[in-house]
C-alpha positions as CSV (number, residue, x, y, z in Angstrom):
1,M,6.3,-9.3,-25.1
2,N,8.1,-12.7,-26.1
3,T,5.3,-14.7,-27.0
4,V,8.7,-17.3,-28.4
5,A,10.7,-17.2,-24.8
6,P,10.2,-20.2,-22.0
7,W,9.1,-19.5,-19.0
8,P,12.0,-18.2,-16.4
9,S,12.0,-20.0,-12.8
10,V,10.8,-18.8,-9.6
11,L,14.8,-18.4,-8.8
12,E,15.3,-16.5,-12.3
13,A,12.1,-14.6,-12.3
14,E,12.5,-13.0,-9.1
15,A,16.7,-11.9,-9.9
16,R,15.4,-9.7,-13.0
17,V,12.5,-8.9,-11.3
18,L,14.7,-7.6,-8.5
19,H,17.4,-6.4,-10.9
20,V,14.6,-3.7,-12.7
21,Q,13.5,-2.5,-9.3
22,T,16.3,-2.2,-7.8
23,K,17.0,0.6,-10.8
24,F,13.5,2.4,-10.9
25,H,14.0,3.1,-7.1
26,K,18.0,4.2,-7.3
27,W,16.2,6.3,-11.2
28,A,13.4,7.1,-8.3
29,A,15.3,8.0,-5.2
30,T,17.7,10.2,-7.6
31,D,15.7,12.1,-9.0
32,Q,12.7,13.3,-7.7
33,T,11.0,14.4,-10.3
34,Q,11.8,12.0,-12.8
35,Q,9.0,10.0,-14.7
36,F,8.7,6.6,-15.6
37,H,8.1,5.2,-19.4
38,D,6.5,2.0,-20.9
39,L,6.3,0.0,-17.4
40,F,3.1,-2.1,-19.3
41,N,5.5,-4.5,-20.9
42,L,6.7,-5.0,-17.3
43,V,3.5,-5.1,-15.6
44,G,3.0,-8.4,-18.3
45,D,6.4,-9.3,-18.1
46,R,6.9,-13.2,-17.3
47,A,9.3,-13.5,-14.9
48,T,7.3,-10.2,-13.4
49,L,3.9,-12.6,-13.2
50,V,6.0,-15.6,-11.5
51,V,6.8,-13.6,-9.2
52,A,3.4,-11.8,-8.9
53,W,2.0,-15.8,-8.9
54,Q,4.4,-17.3,-6.3
55,R,4.2,-13.9,-4.2
56,I,-0.1,-14.7,-4.5
57,R,0.1,-18.9,-3.7
58,T,1.8,-18.2,-0.2
59,N,-0.6,-16.4,0.6
60,R,-3.2,-18.1,2.4
61,G,-5.6,-16.0,0.4
62,S,-5.5,-17.5,-2.2
63,R,-7.9,-20.9,-0.6
64,T,-9.9,-17.8,-1.3
65,A,-12.1,-18.0,-4.6
66,G,-13.2,-14.5,-5.5
67,V,-16.3,-14.1,-8.0
68,D,-15.0,-16.7,-10.0
69,G,-15.2,-19.4,-7.2
70,I,-10.9,-20.3,-8.7
71,T,-8.6,-20.9,-5.8
72,R,-4.7,-21.9,-6.4
73,R,-5.7,-25.2,-6.3
74,D,-8.2,-25.8,-9.2
75,V,-4.9,-23.2,-10.3
76,E,-2.1,-26.2,-10.2
77,Q,-4.4,-28.6,-10.1
78,R,-7.5,-28.9,-12.9
79,V,-5.4,-25.6,-14.8
80,G,-2.2,-25.9,-15.3
81,V,-0.5,-22.8,-14.1
82,E,1.9,-21.7,-16.8
83,R,-1.5,-21.6,-19.6
84,F,-2.6,-19.9,-16.3
85,L,-0.6,-16.9,-16.6
86,D,-0.1,-17.2,-20.6
87,G,-3.1,-16.6,-20.3
88,I,-3.4,-12.5,-18.1
89,R,-0.3,-12.4,-20.1
90,L,-1.5,-12.3,-23.4
91,S,-4.7,-10.5,-22.4
92,L,-2.7,-7.5,-21.0
93,K,-0.8,-7.4,-24.6
94,D,-3.4,-7.5,-26.9
95,G,-6.2,-5.2,-24.3
96,S,-9.1,-7.9,-24.0
97,Y,-8.2,-7.4,-19.7
98,R,-10.3,-6.7,-18.2
99,P,-10.3,-6.9,-13.7
100,Q,-13.4,-8.9,-12.7
101,P,-16.0,-6.9,-9.5
102,V,-13.9,-7.9,-5.8
103,R,-16.3,-10.2,-4.1
104,E,-17.7,-8.4,-0.7
105,R,-17.3,-9.8,2.5
106,M,-18.6,-7.7,5.7
107,I,-16.3,-9.0,8.3
108,P,-17.0,-8.0,12.4
109,K,-15.7,-4.8,14.1
110,A,-16.2,-3.9,17.7
111,G,-18.6,-1.8,19.1
112,G,-20.9,-3.6,17.1
113,K,-19.5,-2.5,13.8
114,L,-18.9,-4.0,9.8
115,R,-15.8,-3.7,7.8
116,R,-16.3,-4.6,4.8
117,L,-12.7,-6.3,2.4
118,G,-13.5,-7.3,-1.4
119,I,-12.3,-10.5,-2.8
120,A,-10.4,-10.3,-5.7
121,T,-10.6,-13.1,-8.8
122,L,-6.3,-14.6,-8.4
123,R,-6.2,-14.0,-11.4
124,D,-6.6,-10.1,-10.3
125,R,-4.6,-10.5,-7.9
126,V,-2.2,-12.0,-9.4
127,V,-2.4,-8.7,-12.0
128,Q,-2.4,-5.9,-9.0
129,M,0.9,-7.9,-7.5
130,A,2.6,-7.4,-10.8
131,L,1.3,-4.0,-10.7
132,K,2.6,-4.1,-7.4
133,L,5.8,-5.1,-8.2
134,V,6.8,-2.6,-10.2
135,L,5.9,0.3,-9.6
136,E,7.0,-0.3,-6.0
137,P,10.4,1.1,-6.5
138,I,8.8,3.9,-8.0
139,F,6.9,5.4,-5.3
140,E,7.9,4.9,-2.1
141,P,11.4,7.0,-2.0
142,D,7.8,9.4,-1.7
143,Q,7.2,8.9,1.4
144,Y,8.2,9.8,4.6
145,R,10.7,9.1,6.6
146,S,8.5,7.8,9.4
147,S,5.8,6.4,7.7
148,Y,4.9,3.0,8.5
149,A,1.3,1.7,6.9
150,Y,2.1,-0.8,4.1
151,R,5.1,-0.6,2.6
152,P,7.5,-3.2,2.4
153,G,10.0,-4.7,5.5
154,R,8.3,-2.5,7.6
155,R,5.6,-2.6,11.0
156,A,2.6,-1.2,12.9
157,Q,5.6,-2.3,15.9
158,D,7.9,-0.2,14.3
159,A,6.5,2.7,14.5
160,V,5.3,1.9,18.0
161,A,8.4,1.2,18.8
162,E,9.2,5.1,17.0
163,I,6.4,6.8,19.6
164,V,8.1,4.2,22.6
165,H,12.2,5.8,22.1
166,L,10.6,8.8,21.0
167,V,8.9,9.8,25.1
168,N,11.8,8.1,26.3
169,N,13.7,10.8,24.8
170,G,11.5,13.5,26.6
171,Y,8.4,13.5,23.6
172,E,5.3,14.1,26.7
173,W,2.0,14.3,24.0
174,V,0.4,12.2,21.3
175,V,-2.2,13.0,19.0
176,E,-4.6,10.6,17.7
177,G,-6.3,11.5,14.6
178,D,-7.8,8.7,12.6
179,V,-9.7,8.9,8.5
180,E,-12.8,7.8,9.0
181,A,-13.8,5.1,6.8
182,C,-10.7,5.9,5.1
183,F,-10.9,2.8,1.8
184,D,-14.6,4.0,1.3
185,S,-13.5,7.6,1.3
186,I,-10.4,7.4,-1.1
187,E,-11.3,10.2,-4.2
188,H,-10.7,8.2,-8.0
189,R,-9.4,11.6,-9.4
190,L,-6.7,12.0,-6.5
191,V,-5.4,8.1,-6.7
192,V,-4.5,9.7,-10.5
193,K,-3.6,12.7,-10.2
194,Q,-0.8,11.2,-7.6
195,L,0.3,8.8,-9.8
196,R,0.3,11.5,-12.5
197,T,3.0,12.2,-10.5
198,R,5.7,9.6,-11.9
199,L,3.9,7.9,-14.4
200,T,2.6,8.8,-17.9
201,D,2.5,5.4,-19.2
202,H,-1.0,5.1,-19.9
203,R,-1.9,1.8,-20.2
204,V,-1.0,1.6,-16.4
205,L,-2.5,4.3,-15.7
206,G,-5.5,2.8,-17.4
207,L,-5.3,0.1,-15.3
208,C,-5.0,1.1,-12.4
209,K,-8.0,3.5,-12.9
210,A,-10.4,0.6,-13.3
211,F,-9.2,-1.9,-10.6
212,L,-10.4,1.7,-8.5
213,K,-13.5,1.1,-10.8
214,A,-14.1,-2.7,-10.6
215,G,-17.1,-2.8,-9.0
216,V,-18.5,-4.7,-6.3
217,L,-20.4,-8.0,-5.3
218,T,-22.1,-7.5,-3.1
219,E,-23.4,-10.6,0.1
220,L,-26.7,-9.5,-1.6
221,G,-25.5,-10.5,-5.0
222,R,-26.4,-7.2,-6.9
223,L,-23.3,-5.3,-8.5
224,Q,-22.6,-2.3,-7.0
225,R,-20.5,0.7,-9.2
226,T,-17.3,2.0,-7.4
227,V,-17.7,6.0,-7.6
228,T,-15.1,6.4,-4.8
229,G,-13.1,4.3,-2.4
230,T,-12.3,0.9,-3.2
231,P,-12.9,-2.4,-0.6
232,Q,-10.4,-3.4,2.3
233,G,-8.8,-6.5,1.8
234,A,-7.2,-5.6,-2.0
235,L,-3.7,-5.7,-2.9
236,S,-4.8,-2.2,-5.1
237,A,-6.3,-0.4,-2.6
238,H,-3.5,-0.8,0.2
239,C,-0.8,-0.1,-2.3
240,L,-2.9,3.1,-4.0
241,L,-3.1,4.4,-0.4
242,T,-0.7,4.7,0.4
243,W,0.8,6.1,-2.4
244,R,-2.6,8.5,-1.9
245,C,-0.7,9.7,1.2
246,T,1.6,10.7,0.0
247,P,0.4,14.0,0.2
248,L,-0.3,14.2,3.2
249,S,3.4,12.2,5.2
250,T,5.5,14.3,3.2
251,S,3.4,18.1,3.2
252,T,1.6,17.9,6.8
253,L,3.2,16.2,9.4
254,P,6.9,17.6,9.2
255,R,5.0,21.6,9.3
256,C,3.0,20.0,12.0
257,G,5.3,22.4,14.6
258,R,9.4,23.5,15.6
259,R,9.1,20.3,18.4
260,S,6.9,17.6,16.2
261,R,6.7,15.0,14.7
262,G,4.5,13.6,12.5
263,I,4.3,9.4,12.5
264,A,2.0,7.3,10.3
265,T,1.1,3.7,11.9
266,S,-1.0,2.7,9.9
267,A,-2.6,3.9,6.6
268,P,-5.6,5.6,8.2
269,T,-3.9,6.8,11.1
270,C,-1.5,9.8,11.5
271,A,0.1,10.3,15.3
272,P,2.1,13.4,15.8
273,R,4.3,13.9,18.4
274,G,5.7,16.3,20.2
275,R,8.0,17.7,23.3
276,P,6.3,20.2,26.0
277,P,4.9,23.0,25.5
278,I,3.0,22.3,23.1
279,D,-0.8,22.5,22.1
280,S,-2.6,19.5,21.6
281,S,-5.7,20.3,20.7
282,A,-4.4,23.7,18.4
283,M,-2.0,20.7,16.6
284,R,-4.8,18.5,15.9
285,T,-6.8,21.5,14.3
286,Y,-4.0,21.5,11.9
287,V,-4.1,18.8,11.2
288,E,-7.2,18.8,10.3
289,L,-7.5,21.7,8.4
290,N,-4.4,20.6,6.7
291,I,-5.3,16.9,5.4
292,S,-9.4,18.2,4.7
293,P,-8.5,19.5,0.7
294,W,-6.5,15.9,0.1
295,G,-10.0,13.4,0.3
296,Y,-9.5,12.5,4.5
297,P,-12.2,12.9,6.7
298,F,-10.9,13.4,9.6
299,N,-12.3,11.4,12.5
300,R,-12.0,13.4,15.9
301,S,-13.4,10.7,18.4
302,N,-9.9,9.4,19.0
303,R,-8.4,11.6,22.3
304,D,-4.7,13.0,22.9
305,R,-2.2,10.7,25.0
306,Q,0.1,13.0,27.7
307,F,3.0,11.2,28.8
308,S,4.9,11.9,31.7
309,T,8.1,13.9,31.4
310,G,11.0,11.8,33.0
311,G,9.2,8.6,32.8
312,S,9.7,5.8,30.0
313,L,8.4,3.3,28.3
314,E,9.0,-0.6,28.1
315,G,9.7,-1.2,24.6
316,A,11.7,1.3,23.0
317,P,15.1,0.2,20.7
318,S,18.2,0.1,21.0
319,S,20.2,2.3,19.1
320,G,21.9,-0.6,16.1
321,D,18.4,-2.6,16.7
322,A,18.3,-2.9,13.3
323,R,14.4,-1.7,13.6
324,A,14.8,1.0,15.7
325,P,13.5,4.5,13.2
326,G,14.1,5.5,9.9
327,V,16.1,2.2,10.0
328,A,13.5,0.3,8.1
329,Q,14.7,-1.8,4.9
330,A,12.5,-2.9,2.5
331,V,13.5,-5.9,1.4
332,L,11.7,-8.6,-0.8
333,P,11.1,-11.9,0.1
334,G,14.0,-14.6,-0.4
335,A,16.3,-12.4,-2.1
336,A,18.3,-9.1,-1.5
337,G,16.4,-5.3,-0.5
338,W,16.8,-3.5,-3.3
339,R,17.3,0.1,-1.1
């Protein structure tokens, strides 16, 4: 890492990061066995940290503090952005960086249950975003075509549009499945195993493992270890979960049957759908048996949905729609797409 070079502007930083992302995505898409080395310096690069900070500061969550009590306003008005980023960069360089525990916040869910969210410190969120900027274009080509969860340029509405499109074109059954307590049940060992398929940089792998094991400061003020799972809400949680789901998308959903297709509307949810004749119960059992070895506990409370043959649903994308099935584009905010 160059300690003398000045900090780049946001536009310069985005151009440099986009150039690297484009190369990584091209290499990963060209060769499915391509492994990437020496990525740690890119995570701590000035341009990467500037773009990461810009993404974090424009997010509403930057007004919420983690366990250290620091918000975006504190950084911009008291610490100084360059000083703040330089501290992160130097701690990454000398190996002293350690993620802090996330602050637990329990959010009410329908039915009286609670969802546990984890609020990381602003410092950790910047490093997580820097990791995401470097690793996302490497793992993106491995995702299944009709997977939409936590992917650039894709959203849950696109998955719904694809289901509508298929129902209007002869598919009759939608088999809805849910991975029970998905974020709580992630096995760290399996996440790291999936990361190793593309990464050989031990420092980057170590950083990912450190985020998984950072721990949780509960609402009662107790420090809780994270042996398995990761609190929902953290950038690292969403990205690692998406990449962890790659074996599910690429090996299970395409084999659901000759007359069926797989789709993931969000990371813990998959909805294979098929043309008649199809045994939805058999398909559900097949998916459950195939995802269990990957560490996904299947929630059987979801119901299968059948649409009448010859019927139609509103909202199907037209053939010229940019959001038509399978053609979603990965785009960086304020910059050209890298694929």
